[in-house]
C-alpha positions as CSV (number, residue, x, y, z in Angstrom):
1,M,34.4,19.7,-17.6
2,E,30.7,21.4,-18.1
3,G,31.8,24.9,-18.6
4,L,33.8,23.3,-21.4
5,F,30.3,22.2,-23.1
6,L,28.2,25.3,-22.5
7,A,31.9,27.0,-24.4
8,L,32.2,25.1,-27.4
9,V,28.8,25.3,-28.0
10,F,27.9,29.0,-27.3
11,L,31.2,30.7,-27.5
12,P,31.5,30.5,-31.2
13,M,28.0,32.2,-31.0
14,L,28.7,35.0,-29.1
15,C,32.2,35.6,-30.8
16,A,29.7,36.0,-33.9
17,F,28.0,38.9,-32.7
18,L,31.5,40.5,-31.5
19,V,32.8,39.8,-35.3
20,Y,29.9,41.5,-36.6
21,F,30.2,44.2,-34.3
22,A,33.4,45.0,-35.0
23,D,32.9,44.7,-38.8
24,R,30.4,47.7,-38.3
25,K,31.5,50.0,-36.0
26,M,35.2,49.2,-36.3
27,T,38.1,48.3,-38.4
28,G,37.9,45.0,-41.2
29,S,42.0,44.3,-39.3
30,L,39.8,43.8,-35.2
31,R,37.0,42.0,-37.3
32,D,39.8,39.1,-39.3
33,M,41.8,39.3,-36.1
34,L,38.8,38.3,-33.6
35,A,37.4,35.9,-36.3
36,I,40.4,33.9,-35.9
37,L,41.1,34.1,-32.1
38,A,37.5,32.9,-32.2
39,G,38.2,29.6,-33.9
40,V,41.9,29.2,-32.3
41,V,40.2,29.1,-29.2
42,E,37.3,26.9,-29.9
43,F,40.5,24.7,-31.2
44,V,42.1,24.6,-27.7
45,L,39.1,24.3,-26.1
46,M,38.1,21.0,-28.0
47,L,42.0,19.8,-27.3
48,M,41.5,20.3,-23.7
49,L,37.9,18.6,-23.8
50,A,38.8,15.7,-25.8
51,V,42.1,15.1,-23.0
52,K,40.6,15.2,-20.1
53,G,36.8,15.1,-20.5
54,I,35.9,11.4,-22.2
55,G,33.1,10.0,-20.0
56,S,31.8,13.6,-19.1
57,E,28.2,14.7,-20.1
58,L,26.0,18.3,-19.0
59,Y,22.3,18.5,-19.1
60,I,20.2,21.2,-19.4
61,P,16.8,21.1,-18.3
62,Q,13.6,23.2,-20.0
63,I,15.1,24.4,-22.6
64,C,12.8,23.7,-25.9
65,G,11.1,21.7,-23.6
66,M,13.1,18.5,-23.4
67,G,16.2,20.0,-22.1
68,L,20.1,19.5,-24.5
69,H,22.4,16.7,-23.3
70,F,25.8,16.5,-23.9
71,C,28.3,14.0,-23.5
72,L,31.7,12.9,-24.9
73,D,33.4,9.7,-25.7
74,G,36.3,8.2,-28.4
75,F,33.8,9.2,-31.3
76,R,32.8,12.4,-30.2
77,S,36.5,13.8,-29.6
78,V,37.6,12.5,-32.9
79,Y,35.2,14.8,-34.7
80,G,34.5,17.7,-32.3
81,L,38.6,18.0,-33.3
82,V,38.3,17.6,-36.4
83,A,35.7,20.1,-36.6
84,A,37.8,22.7,-34.4
85,F,40.9,22.1,-36.6
86,M,39.1,22.7,-40.0
87,W,37.7,25.6,-38.5
88,M,40.6,27.0,-37.4
89,M,42.5,26.8,-40.8
90,T,39.5,28.2,-43.1
91,L,39.3,31.0,-40.9
92,L,43.3,31.5,-41.3
93,F,42.7,31.0,-45.0
94,S,39.4,33.1,-44.9
95,K,41.4,36.5,-44.0
96,E,42.8,36.3,-47.7
97,Y,40.6,34.7,-49.8
98,L,37.5,37.0,-48.4
99,G,40.1,40.1,-48.7
100,G,39.6,39.7,-52.6
101,H,36.0,39.5,-52.1
102,P,34.6,42.3,-50.0
103,H,31.1,41.9,-50.0
104,H,29.4,41.5,-46.5
105,L,32.4,39.8,-45.0
106,G,30.4,40.9,-41.3
107,R,27.7,38.4,-42.6
108,Y,29.8,35.8,-43.6
109,Y,32.2,35.7,-40.4
110,F,29.1,35.9,-38.0
111,F,27.2,32.8,-39.8
112,Q,30.8,31.3,-40.2
113,L,30.9,31.4,-36.3
114,M,27.3,30.8,-35.5
115,T,27.5,27.3,-37.8
116,L,30.9,26.1,-35.8
117,G,28.8,26.2,-32.9
118,A,25.5,24.5,-34.4
119,T,28.1,22.1,-36.0
120,L,30.0,21.4,-32.3
121,G,26.1,21.2,-30.7
122,V,25.4,17.9,-33.1
123,F,28.4,16.6,-32.5
124,L,29.0,16.6,-29.0
125,S,25.1,16.0,-28.5
126,A,23.7,13.3,-26.0
127,D,20.1,12.5,-27.6
128,L,18.5,13.0,-30.8
129,F,16.5,16.0,-29.2
130,T,19.8,17.8,-28.7
131,T,21.4,16.5,-32.1
132,F,18.1,17.7,-34.2
133,I,18.4,21.5,-32.6
134,F,21.5,21.9,-33.4
135,F,21.0,20.3,-37.0
136,E,18.5,22.7,-37.5
137,I,20.5,25.7,-36.4
138,M,23.5,24.3,-38.6
139,S,21.3,23.8,-41.8
140,F,20.2,27.5,-41.6
141,T,23.5,29.3,-40.6
142,S,25.0,27.2,-43.2
143,Y,23.0,28.5,-46.0
144,V,24.5,32.0,-46.1
145,W,27.5,30.7,-47.3
146,V,25.8,29.4,-50.0
147,V,24.4,32.4,-51.0
148,Q,27.0,34.7,-49.7
149,E,28.0,35.8,-53.7
150,E,24.7,36.9,-54.3
151,T,24.4,35.7,-57.9
152,K,21.8,34.8,-59.9
153,G,23.7,30.8,-59.8
154,A,24.6,31.5,-56.2
155,I,20.5,32.2,-55.2
156,K,19.5,29.2,-57.0
157,A,21.8,26.9,-55.5
158,A,21.1,28.2,-52.3
159,E,17.2,27.7,-53.0
160,T,17.9,24.4,-53.7
161,Y,20.1,24.2,-50.3
162,L,17.4,25.5,-48.5
163,A,14.8,23.9,-50.0
164,V,16.3,20.0,-49.2
165,A,17.4,21.2,-45.7
166,V,13.8,22.3,-44.3
167,L,11.7,19.1,-46.1
168,G,14.7,17.1,-44.6
169,G,14.3,18.6,-41.1
170,L,10.1,18.2,-41.6
171,V,10.5,14.2,-42.5
172,L,13.6,14.0,-40.0
173,L,11.1,15.4,-37.1
174,M,8.4,12.9,-38.1
175,G,10.6,10.4,-38.0
176,L,11.7,11.5,-34.1
177,F,8.0,11.5,-33.3
178,L,7.5,8.2,-33.9
179,L,10.6,7.1,-32.1
180,Q,10.0,8.9,-29.0
181,H,6.1,7.1,-29.1
182,N,7.3,3.8,-29.2
183,L,10.6,3.7,-27.4
184,G,9.9,6.3,-25.3
185,T,13.0,7.9,-25.4
186,L,15.8,10.0,-27.3
187,E,18.8,9.4,-25.4
188,M,21.4,7.3,-27.6
189,S,22.6,5.7,-24.5
190,A,19.2,3.9,-23.9
191,L,18.0,3.6,-27.5
192,L,19.4,0.2,-27.9
193,D,18.0,-1.6,-25.2
194,A,14.6,0.5,-25.9
195,A,14.3,-1.1,-29.5
196,K,15.4,-4.5,-28.4
197,A,12.4,-4.3,-26.4
198,C,9.9,-3.0,-29.1
199,E,7.6,-5.3,-29.9
200,N,6.7,-3.1,-32.9
201,K,9.5,-3.5,-35.8
202,T,7.5,-2.1,-38.6
203,I,7.0,1.3,-37.2
204,L,10.8,0.9,-36.6
205,Y,12.0,0.7,-40.2
206,V,9.4,3.9,-41.0
207,A,11.0,6.1,-38.4
208,G,14.7,4.8,-39.4
209,C,13.7,5.6,-43.2
210,C,12.3,9.1,-41.8
211,T,15.7,10.0,-40.5
212,L,17.4,8.6,-42.7
213,V,15.6,10.9,-45.5
214,G,16.7,13.7,-42.6
215,F,20.2,13.0,-42.3
216,G,21.1,11.3,-45.1
217,A,19.7,14.6,-47.1
218,K,22.7,16.8,-45.4
219,A,25.0,14.0,-46.0
220,G,24.4,14.3,-49.7
221,A,23.3,11.4,-50.4
222,F,21.5,9.6,-53.7
223,P,18.9,10.4,-54.6
224,L,19.1,13.7,-52.1
225,H,21.8,14.7,-53.6
226,I,21.0,17.4,-55.6
227,W,22.3,20.3,-53.3
228,L,26.0,19.2,-53.5
229,P,27.3,20.1,-56.6
230,K,25.2,22.9,-57.0
231,A,26.4,24.4,-53.9
232,H,30.1,24.1,-53.5
233,P,30.8,25.9,-57.2
234,V,29.8,29.0,-55.5
235,A,29.8,29.2,-52.2
236,P,33.2,30.7,-51.0
237,A,36.2,28.1,-51.1
238,P,36.6,27.9,-47.2
239,A,33.2,27.5,-46.8
240,S,33.0,24.8,-49.6
241,A,35.6,23.2,-47.5
242,L,33.0,23.0,-44.5
243,L,30.3,22.1,-46.3
244,S,32.0,19.0,-47.5
245,G,34.6,18.3,-45.0
246,I,32.2,18.8,-41.9
247,L,28.6,19.0,-42.4
248,T,28.4,16.4,-44.4
249,K,29.7,14.4,-41.6
250,A,26.9,15.7,-39.1
251,G,23.9,14.2,-41.5
252,V,26.4,10.3,-41.2
253,F,26.4,11.0,-37.5
254,G,23.1,11.1,-37.4
255,V,22.3,8.0,-39.8
256,L,25.1,6.3,-37.6
257,V,23.6,6.5,-34.3
258,V,20.3,5.3,-35.9
259,S,22.2,2.2,-37.5
260,S,24.1,1.7,-34.4
261,N,21.8,1.7,-31.8
262,I,18.0,1.1,-33.6
263,F,19.1,-1.2,-36.2
264,L,22.2,-2.7,-35.0
265,H,23.3,-6.0,-37.0
266,D,20.2,-5.8,-38.6
267,M,20.6,-7.3,-42.2
268,K,17.4,-5.2,-44.0
269,W,18.7,-1.7,-42.9
270,G,22.6,-2.9,-43.6
271,L,21.1,-3.6,-47.1
272,L,19.2,-0.4,-47.9
273,L,22.5,1.6,-46.5
274,L,24.6,-0.4,-48.8
275,V,22.3,0.2,-51.8
276,L,22.5,4.1,-51.1
277,G,25.8,3.8,-50.4
278,L,26.8,2.5,-54.3
279,F,24.5,4.7,-55.9
280,T,25.9,7.9,-54.4
281,M,29.4,6.4,-54.6
282,F,29.5,5.4,-58.2
283,G,26.7,8.5,-59.4
284,G,29.3,10.5,-57.3
285,A,32.2,9.3,-59.3
286,L,30.1,9.6,-62.7
287,L,29.8,12.8,-62.9
288,A,33.2,14.0,-61.3
289,V,34.6,12.0,-64.6
290,F,32.6,14.2,-67.1
291,S,33.2,17.2,-65.0
292,V,35.1,20.4,-66.1
293,D,34.8,22.9,-63.1
294,L,37.2,22.5,-60.8
295,K,35.6,23.1,-57.4
296,R,32.3,21.0,-59.0
297,T,34.3,18.3,-59.9
298,L,35.7,18.4,-55.8
299,A,31.9,18.4,-55.0
300,C,30.9,15.2,-57.1
301,S,33.7,13.2,-55.4
302,S,32.3,14.7,-52.1
303,M,29.1,12.8,-52.8
304,S,31.2,9.9,-53.9
305,Q,33.3,9.6,-51.2
306,I,30.2,9.8,-48.8
307,G,28.8,6.6,-51.0
308,F,32.0,4.8,-49.6
309,I,30.9,5.7,-45.9
310,F,27.8,4.5,-46.4
311,I,28.5,1.1,-47.8
312,G,30.9,1.1,-44.8
313,I,27.6,1.6,-42.4
314,G,25.6,-0.8,-44.5
315,M,28.3,-3.6,-44.1
316,Q,28.1,-3.3,-40.7
317,G,24.3,-4.1,-40.7
318,L,25.4,-7.1,-43.0
319,L,28.7,-8.2,-41.3
320,G,26.5,-8.4,-37.7
321,E,29.1,-9.0,-34.8
322,H,32.0,-9.3,-37.1
323,N,31.5,-6.2,-38.7
324,A,35.3,-4.5,-36.8
325,L,36.6,-4.0,-39.9
326,A,33.5,-1.7,-41.2
327,I,33.0,0.1,-38.4
328,R,36.9,0.7,-38.6
329,G,36.8,1.5,-41.5
330,T,33.4,4.1,-42.0
331,L,35.6,6.1,-39.0
332,L,39.1,6.5,-40.8
333,H,37.5,7.5,-43.8
334,M,34.8,10.2,-42.5
335,L,38.0,11.6,-40.9
336,N,40.5,11.2,-44.2
337,H,37.5,12.9,-46.5
338,S,37.4,15.4,-43.8
339,L,41.0,16.6,-43.9
340,I,41.3,15.3,-47.7
341,K,38.7,17.7,-48.6
342,L,40.2,20.5,-46.4
343,V,43.3,20.4,-48.5
344,L,42.0,20.0,-52.0
345,F,39.2,22.9,-51.4
346,M,41.9,25.9,-50.1
347,I,44.0,25.2,-52.6
348,A,40.8,25.7,-55.3
349,G,40.2,28.6,-53.1
350,V,43.8,29.7,-54.1
351,V,43.1,29.3,-58.0
352,V,39.9,31.6,-57.5
353,M,41.5,34.5,-55.7
354,N,43.9,34.6,-58.6
355,L,42.2,34.4,-61.2
356,H,38.4,34.2,-60.5
357,K,37.7,31.5,-62.6
358,L,36.9,27.3,-62.1
359,N,37.3,26.3,-65.9
360,L,39.8,23.7,-66.2
361,N,40.2,25.1,-69.6
362,E,40.8,28.4,-68.5
363,I,43.0,28.1,-65.2
364,R,44.8,25.1,-67.2
365,G,48.9,25.6,-66.4
366,F,48.5,28.5,-63.3
367,G,50.2,25.5,-60.9
368,R,53.3,24.8,-63.1
369,K,55.6,27.1,-61.6
370,K,54.3,26.7,-57.4
371,P,55.9,23.8,-56.0
372,L,54.3,24.1,-52.6
373,L,50.6,23.9,-54.7
374,K,51.3,21.2,-56.4
375,I,52.9,18.8,-53.8
376,C,49.9,20.2,-51.4
377,F,47.8,19.2,-54.0
378,L,49.0,15.9,-54.7
379,S,48.8,15.1,-51.3
380,G,45.2,15.6,-51.2
381,A,44.5,14.0,-54.8
382,L,47.0,10.4,-53.8
383,G,45.0,10.1,-50.6
384,I,41.7,10.4,-52.0
385,S,42.2,8.3,-54.7
386,G,43.9,5.2,-52.4
387,I,47.2,5.3,-52.9
388,P,49.3,3.5,-51.3
389,L,51.2,5.5,-48.4
390,F,48.3,7.9,-47.9
391,N,45.6,7.7,-45.6
392,G,42.7,7.3,-47.9
393,Y,43.9,4.0,-48.9
394,V,43.5,2.6,-44.9
395,S,40.5,3.4,-44.9
396,K,39.4,1.9,-48.4
397,T,41.5,-1.1,-47.5
398,L,39.2,-1.6,-44.7
399,L,36.5,-1.0,-46.2
400,H,36.9,-3.4,-48.7
401,E,38.2,-5.9,-46.8
402,S,34.7,-5.8,-45.2
403,I,32.8,-6.4,-48.6
404,V,35.4,-9.5,-48.9
405,E,35.0,-10.9,-45.8
406,G,31.1,-10.5,-46.7
407,I,31.3,-12.2,-49.0
408,A,32.7,-15.2,-47.6
409,H,30.3,-14.7,-44.9
410,Y,27.3,-15.4,-46.9
411,A,29.3,-17.7,-49.3
412,E,27.7,-20.9,-47.5
413,H,23.8,-20.1,-46.6
414,E,22.7,-16.6,-48.6
415,A,24.0,-17.0,-52.0
416,S,22.3,-14.3,-53.3
417,I,23.6,-11.7,-50.6
418,A,26.9,-13.2,-51.5
419,A,26.1,-12.8,-55.5
420,F,25.3,-9.7,-54.9
421,L,28.2,-8.4,-52.7
422,Q,30.1,-9.4,-55.3
423,A,28.9,-7.2,-57.9
424,S,29.3,-4.6,-54.9
425,E,32.9,-5.2,-54.9
426,W,33.2,-4.6,-58.5
427,I,31.3,-1.3,-58.2
428,F,33.2,-0.3,-55.3
429,L,36.6,-1.0,-57.5
430,V,35.7,0.5,-60.5
431,S,34.7,4.3,-58.4
432,G,38.1,3.5,-56.9
433,G,39.5,3.5,-60.6
434,M,37.1,6.6,-61.2
435,T,38.2,8.3,-58.5
436,L,42.0,8.5,-59.6
437,A,40.8,9.3,-62.8
438,Y,39.1,12.4,-62.0
439,M,41.8,13.4,-59.6
440,T,44.5,12.5,-62.3
441,K,42.4,15.0,-64.9
442,L,42.4,17.8,-62.2
443,F,46.5,17.3,-61.4
444,V,47.3,17.1,-65.1
445,A,45.0,20.0,-65.8
446,V,45.9,22.9,-63.3
447,F,49.5,21.4,-62.2
448,V,51.4,20.0,-65.3
449,E,50.0,21.2,-69.2
450,E,50.4,24.5,-70.1
451,N,47.9,27.3,-70.9
452,T,46.8,27.3,-74.5
453,D,47.5,30.6,-74.3
454,A,51.6,31.4,-74.1
455,A,50.9,35.0,-73.0
456,V,48.7,33.7,-69.8
457,Q,50.8,30.7,-69.3
458,K,53.8,33.3,-68.9
459,A,51.8,35.8,-66.6
460,F,50.7,32.5,-64.7
461,D,54.8,31.3,-64.4
462,E,55.5,34.7,-63.4
463,K,53.6,35.3,-60.7
464,K,55.2,34.6,-57.5
465,D,53.1,36.1,-54.7
466,Y,49.3,33.9,-55.0
467,M,49.0,33.8,-51.4
468,T,50.2,34.7,-48.7
469,P,52.2,32.9,-45.4
470,L,49.1,32.7,-43.5
471,S,46.9,31.0,-46.1
472,A,50.0,29.0,-47.2
473,F,50.6,27.7,-43.4
474,A,46.8,27.0,-43.6
475,I,47.4,24.8,-46.5
476,A,50.9,23.2,-45.8
477,V,49.7,21.9,-42.1
478,S,46.6,20.6,-43.6
479,A,48.8,18.7,-45.8
480,V,51.0,17.1,-43.8
481,I,48.7,15.4,-41.8
482,L,48.0,13.1,-44.6
483,P,50.7,11.1,-45.7
484,V,51.6,10.4,-41.4
485,L,47.9,9.0,-40.9
486,G,48.9,6.4,-44.0
487,V,52.8,5.8,-43.6
488,V,52.5,4.4,-40.2
489,P,49.0,3.2,-40.1
490,N,48.9,0.7,-37.4
491,L,50.6,3.9,-35.1
492,V,48.1,6.2,-35.6
493,S,45.3,5.3,-37.8
494,D,44.5,2.5,-35.9
495,K,44.7,4.1,-32.9
496,I,42.4,6.4,-33.9
497,A,40.2,3.8,-35.5
498,D,39.9,2.2,-31.7
499,L,38.0,5.5,-30.5
500,G,35.1,5.0,-32.4
501,H,34.4,1.5,-30.9
502,G,31.9,2.3,-28.2
503,F,29.9,4.7,-30.5
504,M,28.8,2.0,-33.0
505,H,29.0,-0.7,-30.2
506,L,31.6,-3.1,-31.7
507,E,31.5,-6.2,-29.9
508,G,33.8,-8.4,-31.9
509,E,37.5,-9.0,-32.1
510,V,39.7,-7.1,-33.4
511,H,42.5,-8.7,-35.5
512,A,46.0,-6.2,-36.3
513,V,45.5,-5.7,-40.2
514,S,48.7,-5.7,-42.8
515,Y,47.6,-2.7,-45.1
516,F,50.9,-3.7,-47.1
517,N,51.1,-7.4,-47.5
518,F,50.2,-8.6,-50.9
519,T,46.2,-9.0,-50.5
520,N,45.8,-5.9,-49.2
521,L,48.0,-4.3,-51.9
522,K,46.2,-6.6,-54.7
523,G,42.7,-4.0,-53.7
524,G,44.6,-1.2,-54.5
525,M,46.4,-2.3,-57.7
526,I,43.2,-3.0,-59.3
527,S,42.1,0.5,-58.9
528,I,44.9,2.0,-59.8
529,I,44.6,-0.2,-63.3
530,I,41.5,0.5,-63.5
531,G,41.7,4.2,-63.0
532,I,44.9,4.6,-65.7
533,V,42.3,3.3,-68.3
534,L,39.6,5.7,-67.4
535,Y,42.2,8.5,-67.6
536,I,43.6,7.2,-71.0
537,L,39.9,6.7,-72.3
538,I,38.8,10.2,-70.6
539,R,41.2,12.1,-72.4
540,K,40.7,10.2,-75.8
541,F,36.4,10.9,-75.6
542,T,36.2,14.0,-73.7
543,M,39.0,16.6,-75.4
544,T,37.8,18.2,-78.1
545,N,40.6,19.4,-80.8
546,R,40.3,22.8,-82.7
547,E,43.0,23.9,-85.0
548,G,45.3,22.2,-83.5
549,V,44.5,22.9,-79.6
550,S,42.8,20.4,-77.3
551,E,40.3,21.2,-74.8
552,Y,38.8,19.6,-72.2
553,K,34.8,19.4,-72.9
554,N,31.9,18.3,-70.5
555,C,30.3,15.7,-72.3
556,W,27.4,15.0,-69.6
557,P,23.9,16.3,-71.3
558,K,22.7,19.3,-70.0
559,W,19.4,18.0,-69.9
560,W,19.9,15.3,-67.3
561,D,19.7,17.1,-64.6
562,V,18.0,15.5,-61.9
563,E,16.3,18.6,-60.1
564,E,15.8,20.4,-63.1
565,L,14.0,16.7,-64.7
566,A,12.6,16.0,-61.5
567,Y,12.4,17.9,-58.4
568,R,11.4,21.1,-59.8
569,P,8.3,19.9,-61.8
570,M,7.0,17.4,-58.8
571,L,7.8,20.3,-56.6
572,L,6.5,23.1,-58.0
573,K,3.9,21.9,-60.6
574,I,2.6,18.2,-60.3
575,L,2.2,18.0,-56.8
576,P,0.3,21.6,-56.5
577,F,-1.7,20.8,-59.1
578,I,-3.0,17.0,-57.9
579,A,-3.8,18.7,-54.3
580,R,-5.9,21.4,-55.7
581,V,-7.3,18.9,-57.8
582,I,-7.8,16.8,-54.6
583,C,-9.4,19.9,-52.6
584,R,-11.3,21.2,-55.4
585,V,-13.0,17.5,-55.7
586,L,-13.5,17.7,-52.0
587,D,-15.2,20.8,-51.6
588,S,-17.3,20.5,-54.6
589,L,-18.5,17.6,-52.9
590,V,-19.3,19.3,-49.5
591,D,-20.7,21.9,-51.5
592,G,-23.2,19.4,-53.9
593,F,-23.9,17.3,-50.6
594,A,-25.1,20.8,-49.1
595,L,-27.4,22.0,-52.2
596,L,-28.8,18.5,-52.1
597,L,-30.5,18.7,-48.8
598,R,-31.5,22.4,-49.4
599,R,-33.4,21.1,-52.8
600,T,-34.7,18.0,-50.8
601,I,-35.3,18.5,-46.7
602,Y,-34.2,21.7,-46.7
603,K,-36.4,23.9,-49.3
604,D,-35.5,27.8,-49.6
605,R,-38.0,29.8,-49.0
606,K,-38.9,33.5,-49.7
607,I,-39.2,36.1,-46.9
608,P,-42.5,37.9,-46.5
609,H,-42.7,41.1,-48.6
610,E,-39.5,41.0,-49.8
611,L,-38.1,43.3,-52.0
612,A,-37.6,43.1,-55.7
613,E,-33.7,44.1,-55.2
614,G,-31.8,44.9,-52.3
615,S,-32.7,45.2,-48.4
616,E,-34.2,47.8,-46.7
617,F,-31.5,49.8,-46.0
618,T,-29.9,49.8,-49.9
619,H,-33.6,51.0,-50.7
620,L,-33.3,54.2,-48.1
621,L,-30.0,54.9,-48.6
622,G,-30.3,54.4,-52.8
623,A,-33.1,56.6,-52.6
624,A,-31.9,59.4,-50.6
625,L,-28.4,59.5,-52.5
626,D,-30.8,59.4,-55.5
627,W,-32.9,62.4,-53.7
628,I,-29.6,64.8,-53.6
629,R,-28.3,64.2,-57.2
630,N,-32.2,65.6,-58.9
631,V,-31.7,68.8,-56.4
632,K,-28.3,69.0,-57.7
633,R,-28.9,68.5,-61.5
634,R,-31.8,71.1,-60.7
635,I,-29.7,74.1,-58.9
636,L,-27.1,73.4,-61.7
637,H,-29.3,73.1,-64.6
638,Q,-28.0,69.1,-65.8
639,P,-29.6,67.4,-68.3
640,V,-30.5,63.7,-67.3
641,P,-27.8,61.4,-68.7
642,K,-29.9,58.7,-71.7
643,H,-28.6,55.4,-69.6
644,D,-29.0,57.1,-66.1
645,V,-29.2,54.7,-63.0
646,S,-29.6,54.9,-60.1
647,F,-28.2,54.5,-56.7
648,E,-30.6,52.3,-54.9
649,H,-30.1,49.5,-58.1
650,K,-26.4,50.1,-57.7
651,L,-26.0,49.6,-54.2
652,A,-28.7,46.4,-54.3
653,M,-26.7,45.1,-57.2
654,K,-23.0,45.4,-54.6
655,R,-25.3,44.2,-52.0
656,E,-25.8,40.9,-54.1
657,K,-22.3,40.8,-55.1
658,I,-21.4,41.0,-51.6
659,M,-24.2,38.0,-50.4
660,E,-23.5,36.1,-53.0
661,T,-19.3,36.0,-52.2
662,N,-20.5,35.1,-48.3
663,T,-22.4,32.5,-49.5
664,I,-20.0,30.3,-51.4
665,I,-17.2,31.4,-48.6
666,S,-20.3,29.8,-45.9
667,R,-20.5,26.9,-48.0
668,S,-17.2,26.0,-48.6
669,L,-15.0,23.1,-47.5
670,S,-12.3,26.0,-46.8
671,F,-14.8,27.9,-44.4
672,G,-15.5,25.2,-42.5
673,L,-11.8,24.0,-41.9
674,L,-10.9,27.6,-41.1
675,L,-13.3,28.0,-38.6
676,F,-12.4,24.4,-36.9
677,Y,-9.1,26.0,-37.1
678,V,-10.3,29.3,-35.0
679,G,-11.6,27.2,-32.2
680,L,-8.8,24.8,-32.2
681,V,-6.5,27.6,-31.2
682,C,-8.8,29.3,-28.9
683,T,-9.1,25.9,-27.1
684,L,-5.2,25.4,-26.8
685,I,-5.0,29.6,-25.9
686,Y,-8.0,28.4,-22.7
687,L,-5.8,25.1,-21.9
688,L,-2.6,27.1,-22.1
689,Y,-4.0,29.3,-19.9
690,L,-5.7,26.8,-17.0
691,G,-2.2,25.3,-17.1
692,G,-0.1,28.4,-16.1
693,R,-2.9,28.7,-13.7
694,G,-2.6,25.5,-12.2
């Protein structure tokens, strides 16, 4: 089993180099075949490990100082399989999709496979240090997906993605330092006991918030969601599917590790995550409702669904030992969202392949005569909207019932929390209705309505070869899974949910859930009714009629962009300005203190026999140059200029400038810090030298 761990993490990285070499030195068909083969082999290996390797682990010492540690349990096997399956399907789909985008294909496949290895390294990690190593590799390799098209929008979105990843990674590293220092370990299996034994709970909350920033940024949680709505529309569709379906779950994985091991059954931590989940869920749904771009709507939808998952994690802390519904709902909604977005983004890719457009007004009516595409999209739309008999209904029912259980649990002794949970339940139901509203908008626009231009609609209807059999296979197989998970949830979904109990430390009893009884159906029906009403309002207020033709209108204010409104001014203007002012004040204080000492205790005295200007060197060199110039003028009979300046004076003035600059530098705080840094580096080199000799 140890060899399978190594193969799953490092084989894709090796294949990445082979694929890149094939692209540069051989043929494109060989490149595509090697990339697809790598994805298939990776899925087969992950399946073998999931079947036979539960409980196995691998430790590789002395790598990056602390070694790498991998293990496999039920939760890891589920998400390892999900990741490998999604990569395999997107690689199958990429062959056709990227055939129409022949720009740096070798580079794309290289980073696609590098990210696959890094992502599996995250999901199979057994300690937070290993998680961090592969988490950062995954962040940097996936950056290339966003910038792949190299358009102006792609470059700007990639800048945002990388900035969030780097800043989040730095804050995450600070949190890991604090955990290592206070708990003495980063091993996931040892964190729970170490956290219970830790007396300083305040420092644990500080460390937990640092890790939450790092992992939450990758998950796309509010308020660090800014990269998500911008990165998905510009990235290639297969990459968007993975960004939405898997990379966000790598962030959720980290949040779950911290929540389930360090803050198990912690009410304060649960409330924090619940609040973040509510903002993320409702905010993402609101953005999606107003969007008229197909991929941007799906991206905002991903943000909203991450909010649903965060609510599940928050309810785990609030419900304590009675959190079975929240645990099972969290895992299943992670799984369901991943599989649903795989289908929806690949279908969006089909639209892009054929039309190279994403605006709903321009792609309107494209899928009217394309039954396979229509059925697959409908399967994903119904699933994510929480319609009964589809997978999203199962996980949303569990999450909703966990909130209802929380209301009953706190009603007797914590009325304020119970009231907050009641408000949260309605935000949950309204957000579910908004999901149905914007997914209905997408489905109607692309698959029901006719294009406003009859000639364009005719061309849409006559287009039969809109995707290859390989792409159709990837989409259809992925779509079939969605109703299977929803039609017989007790036989399929519940069995998958059982696998997450150990990872999230489920301690209470697990009661069978009757998903289709009246009580559970009632919550789903409330969301459906809200969704229908919202869709009618969307049609009424977000569509304009120009010359008798209706158009979808983006009603979201252009100026209301959190990145442009807050983050960029803060990071690029306000914080640098404040830092400059503080550094200037500190520097001036030190310079002023030094000047005060010179004027009082250390009085300046002139050097005896001091020259009027310059030094002995400038005096001698200047006199020599002046003599040479005078000799030259006499020989050549050149007149003396009216404003002639001697070389002796010029050199003296140059020396004065140099001396003044050196004096300023030598007296400044920055020069002192630089000398301190040089001394520190020399000390570290000396210590390393002694350590090497010892």
